[in-house]
C-alpha positions in Angstrom: 62.2 32.9 75.5 60.7 36.3 74.6 60.9 38.0 71.3 63.1 41.1 71.1 63.5 43.7 68.4 67.2 43.0 67.9 68.2 39.9 69.9 71.9 39.2 70.3 73.4 37.0 67.6 74.5 34.4 70.2 70.8 34.0 71.3 69.7 33.3 67.8 72.4 30.7 67.1 71.8 29.1 70.5 68.1 28.6 69.6 69.1 27.4 66.1 71.4 24.8 67.5 68.8 23.7 69.9 66.5 23.0 67.0 69.3 21.4 65.0 70.3 19.0 67.7 67.0 18.3 69.5 64.8 17.8 66.4 67.6 15.8 64.8 67.8 13.6 67.8 64.1 12.8 68.0 64.6 9.9 65.5 66.9 8.2 68.0 64.5 9.0 70.9 61.7 7.3 68.9 63.9 4.2 68.4 64.6 3.9 72.1 60.9 4.5 73.0 59.5 1.8 70.6 62.1 -0.6 71.8 59.7 -1.8 74.6 56.8 0.6 74.6 53.7 0.3 72.3 54.3 2.6 69.4 50.9 4.3 69.0 50.1 4.5 72.7 53.5 5.9 73.5 53.2 8.5 70.7 49.8 9.5 72.0 51.2 9.9 75.5 54.1 12.0 74.1 51.9 14.5 72.4 49.3 14.6 75.1 51.9 15.4 77.7 53.7 18.0 75.5 50.4 19.6 74.6 49.4 20.0 78.2 52.8 21.4 79.2 52.6 23.9 76.4 49.0 24.8 77.4 50.3 25.5 80.9 53.1 27.7 79.6 50.5 29.5 77.4 48.3 30.1 80.4 51.2 31.4 82.4 52.4 33.8 79.7 49.1 35.1 78.3 46.3 34.0 80.6 42.9 33.3 79.0 43.7 35.6 76.1 46.3 33.1 74.9 43.5 30.6 74.2 41.4 32.8 72.0 40.2 30.9 69.0 36.9 30.4 67.0 35.3 27.0 66.7 36.4 26.8 63.1 40.0 27.6 64.0 39.9 24.9 66.7 38.6 22.3 64.2 41.1 23.3 61.6 44.0 23.0 64.1 42.8 19.6 65.3 42.5 18.4 61.7 46.1 19.5 61.0 47.1 17.7 64.1 45.6 14.5 62.8 47.5 14.9 59.5 50.8 15.8 61.1 50.9 13.8 64.3 48.5 10.9 63.9 49.2 10.4 60.2 52.8 11.5 59.5 54.4 11.1 62.9 52.4 7.9 63.7 53.6 6.3 60.4 57.2 7.3 61.2 56.9 5.7 64.6 55.6 2.5 63.1 58.3 2.4 60.5 61.0 2.7 63.2 59.2 0.1 65.2 59.5 -2.3 62.2 63.3 -1.8 62.0 63.9 1.2 59.7 67.2 2.8 60.7 66.8 6.3 62.2 69.3 7.9 59.9 67.6 6.6 56.8 64.2 7.7 58.2 65.5 11.2 58.7 67.0 11.4 55.2 63.7 10.4 53.6 61.8 12.9 55.8 64.2 15.6 54.7 62.3 15.6 51.4 59.3 17.4 53.0 60.3 20.8 51.5 60.4 19.2 48.1 56.9 17.8 48.5 55.7 21.3 49.6 57.0 22.8 46.4 55.1 20.3 44.4 51.9 21.0 46.3 52.3 24.7 45.8 52.9 24.2 42.1 49.7 22.1 41.9 47.6 25.0 43.3 48.8 27.6 40.9 52.1 28.8 42.4 55.0 29.1 40.0 58.2 28.0 41.7 61.5 29.3 40.2 63.4 27.1 37.8 66.2 26.7 40.3 63.6 25.5 42.9 62.2 22.9 40.5 65.7 21.7 39.7 66.4 21.3 43.4 63.1 19.3 43.7 64.1 17.0 40.8 67.6 16.4 42.2 66.1 15.7 45.7 63.8 13.0 44.4 66.7 11.4 42.7 68.3 11.1 46.1 65.2 9.5 47.5 65.3 7.0 44.7 68.9 6.1 45.5 67.8 5.4 49.1 64.8 3.2 48.0 65.5 1.3 44.8 66.7 -2.3 44.8 70.4 -2.5 44.4 71.1 0.9 46.0 68.8 0.6 49.1 71.0 -0.1 52.2 71.5 -3.8 52.9 68.9 -5.4 55.2 66.4 -2.5 54.9 62.9 -3.7 53.9 61.1 -1.6 51.3 57.8 -1.5 53.3 59.0 0.6 56.3 60.9 2.9 53.9 57.8 3.5 51.8 55.9 4.2 55.0 58.3 7.1 55.8 57.8 8.4 52.2 54.1 8.4 53.0 54.8 10.1 56.3 56.8 12.9 54.6 54.0 13.4 52.1 51.4 13.6 54.9 53.5 16.0 56.8 53.8 18.2 53.6 50.1 18.2 53.1 49.5 19.2 56.7 52.1 21.9 56.6 50.8 23.2 53.4 47.2 23.2 54.8 48.3 25.4 57.7 48.7 28.3 55.2 45.3 27.7 53.6 43.1 27.4 56.7 42.1 29.8 59.4 44.1 29.0 62.5 44.3 30.4 66.0 46.0 33.8 66.1 48.5 32.6 68.6 50.7 30.0 67.0 51.4 28.3 70.3 47.6 27.9 70.8 47.4 26.3 67.4 50.2 23.9 68.4 48.5 22.9 71.6 45.3 22.0 69.7 47.3 20.1 67.1 49.1 18.1 69.7 46.0 17.2 71.6 44.1 16.4 68.4 46.9 14.3 67.2 47.2 12.5 70.5 43.5 11.7 70.4 43.9 10.3 66.9 46.8 8.1 68.0 44.7 6.7 70.8 42.0 5.8 68.3 44.5 4.0 66.1 45.9 2.2 69.1 42.5 0.9 70.1 41.3 0.0 66.6 44.6 -1.9 65.9 44.3 -3.6 69.3 47.7 -2.6 70.3 48.8 -4.2 73.5 49.2 -1.5 76.2 52.4 -3.1 77.6 53.6 -0.2 79.6 54.4 -2.3 82.7 57.0 -4.3 80.9 58.8 -1.4 79.4 62.5 -0.9 79.9 64.0 2.2 81.6 65.6 3.3 78.2 62.1 3.4 76.6 60.7 5.6 79.4 63.8 7.9 79.2 63.4 8.1 75.4 59.7 9.1 75.8 60.5 11.7 78.4 63.2 13.1 76.1 60.7 13.3 73.3 58.2 15.2 75.4 60.5 17.6 77.1 63.3 18.3 74.6 61.8 17.1 71.3 58.4 18.8 71.7 58.5 21.5 74.4 62.1 22.9 74.4 62.7 22.6 70.6 59.3 23.9 69.6 59.6 26.9 72.0 63.0 27.8 70.5 61.6 27.3 67.0 58.6 29.6 67.7 60.8 32.3 69.1 63.1 32.1 66.0 60.2 32.6 63.7 59.5 35.9 65.4 63.0 37.3 65.5 65.0 35.7 62.6 64.6 35.5 58.8 62.6 32.5 57.7 65.4 31.4 55.4 67.8 31.2 58.3 65.3 29.3 60.5 64.6 26.9 57.7 68.2 25.7 57.6 67.1 23.0 60.2 65.5 21.1 57.3 68.9 20.1 56.0 70.8 20.0 59.3 68.4 17.6 61.2 69.0 14.6 58.9 72.8 14.9 59.3 72.5 15.0 63.1 70.1 12.0 63.0 72.5 9.9 60.8 75.5 10.7 63.1 73.6 9.9 66.3 72.2 6.7 64.8 75.7 5.5 64.0 77.1 6.5 67.4 74.4 5.2 69.7 72.7 2.3 68.0 75.5 1.2 65.6 73.6 2.0 62.3 75.8 1.4 59.3 76.4 4.3 56.9 76.9 2.7 53.6 77.9 4.3 50.2 74.2 4.4 49.0 73.1 6.2 52.2 75.9 8.7 51.9 75.2 9.4 48.3 71.5 9.5 48.5 71.5 11.5 51.7 74.0 14.0 50.3 71.8 14.5 47.2 68.7 15.1 49.3 70.4 17.5 51.7 72.0 19.4 48.8 68.6 19.6 47.0 66.8 20.9 50.1 69.6 23.5 50.7 69.0 24.7 47.1 65.3 24.9 47.5 65.4 26.6 50.9 68.0 29.2 49.8 66.1 29.9 46.6 62.8 30.3 48.4 64.6 32.6 50.9 65.9 34.7 48.1 62.4 35.0 46.6 60.9 36.0 50.0 63.6 38.7 50.5 62.8 40.1 47.1 59.1 40.2 48.0 59.8 41.8 51.4 58.6 38.8 53.4 61.8 38.2 55.4 61.3 40.8 58.1 60.7 39.2 61.5 57.6 40.5 63.4 56.2 40.1 66.9 52.7 40.1 65.5 50.9 36.7 64.8 52.0 35.5 61.4 49.6 35.7 58.5 48.6 32.8 56.2 51.0 34.1 53.6 53.8 33.9 56.2 52.8 30.4 57.2 53.1 29.2 53.6 56.8 30.0 53.6 57.6 28.2 56.9 58.7 24.6 56.4 57.5 22.7 59.4 59.3 19.7 60.8 57.5 16.6 62.0 59.9 16.6 64.9 57.7 18.7 67.0 
């Protein structure tokens, strides 16, 4: 995709639905992948392959100029990759490997925008009252999903808490992107993040003495991994990057409360995950809270004149307003 001054509405909505469906389906892709592939090693392979594919695309589109970055920017991007992909995504993969339902994982991860608001508040930003109310409501929804008596039957607390940690790590990494000097081309930053994250996952796999049982993997696991590489990382991220150039951030950010709904539906349809009353109530509370936060932040950005798409590389101030998803 290439950015245009005024792209057709159908193009924007096509890209949005790609992000909605593809990133929402990555939880299911992970479930199939870890069914018979080693979790850390397969995650490392996923991001290494996706990073190399994106690097090839970057070279094709921009040549050597697309890879322009200082050493500090490269180190910063690699560090963010360690937080987002090794830490956050790696923890998510482990939680699903230990039996956490995909829909429940997606609902917990949906709290990422809420954590980002708290991180901003802790560094001197003053969120609007409506935003803080949305955050409070959202964490009530998380509590409904986790507390004894309301947690879905058969779901262990350990893997669920791992995903809470995953969402917090992703929030810290996303927040850090806006505070650090990063490569001017966002795609270059993503390539470095993916390769840095893949390297970190390899280290974790070696240190934890994970068995590299690739030869015994089922076809469904390999198909799941291929899906994550091509559709979850390359196609969806390309659509997302294009949207950030041509559509208002508040519109692009709607994926944050659509993805978990997609994940819950796909988990129920393909792997028979039960959707109990607690999951419905807690999930609905979180999705509603995230919708409130995203809409309020979009209103504030419009008031500050920050909602105008641009073809130029986005600034640190722009990055702070873009809620990233671990589903890259």
